[in-house]
N, C-alpha and C positions, 0 to 999 in steps of 0.2 A: 129965143127958141119958143116954139109953141108948146103948150101944155101936152098935146098929144105926143110930141116928140119925146118929152121927158118921161111920159108914161111908157112909151115903147122902149126907150133906152133902159128904164128901170126893170121892165119885164125881162128884157134880154140879159141884163146883168144878173138878175135873180136866177134865171134858167142856167146860165153859164156857171154861176156859183154853186147851184144845187148839183148839177151833173159833175162838176169838177170835184166837189166834196165826196160825192158818191163813188166816183171812179178811184180816188186815191185812198179812201178809207175802208176798202174791203179787206177782210181778213184772208190771209193766204191759206192754201190747202194744208200747209204744214201746221199752221195755228189751229185750224179746225181739227186736224188729226190729233193734236196735242190735247184737245179738250176731251177726247174719248179716253176713258180710264177703265182698266180691267181689274177684276178681283181674281185671285187664284186660290185653288184648293188642291189637295192631293190625298190620295189614299196611300198611306205609308206602309201598311202591312196588314196581314190577316193571320190570326193565330187561334189556337185552342190550347187547352191545358193538357199536360202529360197525363195519359190515361192511367187511372188506378181503379181497382175494384172497390175500394172503400167508399168512394163517392156515390152520390145518388145516381139515379138512372137518367138524369139530365146532363147532356154533354154540350157545353157551350162552344160557340164559335164567335170570334170578335174581329171586326175590321176597324181600323183606326183612320179617321179622317182628320186631316190637318187643314184648317183654314188659315192661310198665310196672311199675316197682318204686319204692319210696321213695328208693332210691339213684340212680335214673335208669332209663335204657332198656337192657335187655339184648337186643342184636341177634342174630338168627339168620338165616342165608341158606338158602333152599331153592333148589336148582339143578336144572336140566334141560338136557340137551344133545340137539340135533337133529343127526343125521347128514345133512350137506348133500346128498350124493349120493342117499341114500334119499328125502329130501324132494323132490328133483327128479323121481325116478322115480315116486313115489307120485302126483304131480300131473301126470305125463306132460308135463313141460316140456322144451324143447330143452336140450341140454347146453351151450349157449352161456353163458359166464360173464356174469352180470348183477348189477349192484349192487342193483337193485330186488328181484330174487329173493332175494339174501342178506338184504336188509332185511326182506322178508316172512317169511323163515325165522327171523330174529331175533325178530320180533314174535310168531310162533307159539311159539317156545321160551319167551318171556316169559309168554305166556298159559298155557302148560302149567305153568310154575313157579308162577304165581299159583294155578292150580287145585290143584296139589300142596300149596301152603301152606294153602289153605282146607281141604283134606281132612285135613291134619296137625292143624290146630287143632280141627277137628270131632272127629277121633278122640281127641283129648286132653280132650274134654268142654267145649270152648269153644262159646259160643252167639253167633252174629253179631247185632249190635245196630245196625248202620248199613248203609245201602245202598252197595254197591261202586260206585265211580266212579274207575277207574284208567286213566290214560294210560300206555302202555308206552313207556319212554324208551330212548335209546341213549347209552352213555358210551364214552369212550376207554379202551381196554384198558391202555395204558401208565400212564395216570393212576390207573386202578383198582388197579394193583399198588403204587402209591406210598403210598396212604393206608390206615391201619388202620381208621379210622372212615369207612366207605363211605357214610354218610348224607349226606356233603357233595355227592354226585353227584345226589341227588334234588331237582330244582328244583320239582317238585310244583305247577306253575302251574295245571294243569287236573285235578289229582288230589286227591281227598279220601281220607284214610286210612280203612281198613275196620276198625271197632272190634268187639271181642269181649269177653265177660265169662263168668266161671264162678264158682261158689261156691268160696270159699277153703277148702281142707282144712287142718285144724290138724295 
């Protein structure tokens, strides 16, 4: 055989080998989809402390974010405090001390803490995947100080957690 024929045959075999390898070595769409991984987080509750006259004029609201991990839940609290006197003045309420007004201020502080938690997760790239249904709860302040795991306070009878997801960054 002539050298040109060997050269032509070598080029043809190389091309057939390259295209054959390329065609059979592609990853399937299922394999590509499996490479996509998600992270999940949830807002498990929002609460304030039972109103008492003895406390300062700052009424706190707290929302609890749980970052779901294989080792468990990493909890973070988002806090907001309402100045009780400013709350009364803004609503033009009488300066008479009222348990109901303190309760309403606590609910408002919890709502704002929940809104801050939503904004925080949104700014971190989390996408909400469930409909919020939160009942704002009240807990006892002295019991709050006793426990490191504060999830024991969330009775969640009428509350569904608000779930979020985002693409996992490697």
